[in-house]
Residue, then its C-alpha position, 0 to 999 in steps of 0.5 A: m500500500r505504501r508503494l502504491l501511495s508513493t507512486l500515486g503521489l508522484a503521478c498526481t503531482v504531474l497530473m495536477s499541473a497537466g489537469t488545469s485548463t486556463a485560457t484568456a477570454q474565458s470566464a472560468a478554469a477547471e482544476i482537478s487534484i488527486i491526493p493519496t490518503a491512507q484510505g486510497v485517493e482523494i479527488e477534488g474538482r474545482v471551478i475557478g472564476l476568471d470573470e463574472g457569469e453562470v456556468q454548468a460544471a460536471l465532474t466525472i470519475v471512472k475507477s477500474d480495478s480488481g474490485g470492478t468498475s465504478n462511475l461517479t458524476q457530480s454536476r451543478a450550476i454555479g454563479i462565478h466571480r473573478g478569483e473565486r474557487h468552487v468545489i464541484g465534487k470531492t470524494t475518497l476512493s480506494i484503488q487496488p494495485g494496477g487499477k485505473l483512474s480517469v477524472e474529467l471536469s467539464v465547464t460549460q457556459d451557454g451550452a458551449e464548453i469553456a474549460t476542461a481538466v482531465s487526469t488519468f492514472g494507471p496502466 
């Protein structure tokens, strides 16, 4: 378990920086963090306001390991303001050695996708 958490910690540091989407002329950015814990991994998806407005955010997590496959989706509409962070979803999952994890946070405004963050882990 310690080896798995150590591997996850290294992978998550890389994935966090790759999983942040920020662009000019957008009203929001998407951010994902994956942190190893004693129980497995803690996953959190956040929307960061870059401007004022209303957005819809959806966090989707797919975990696949020897225990089976789990799918989790959390979504909601939020009012954003510049500099504010909104947690869309936060959960802790156990994952077996050799397991796969895929996390996606999608942010839309007026039906158009304006930000996406994607992180994956596993073989």
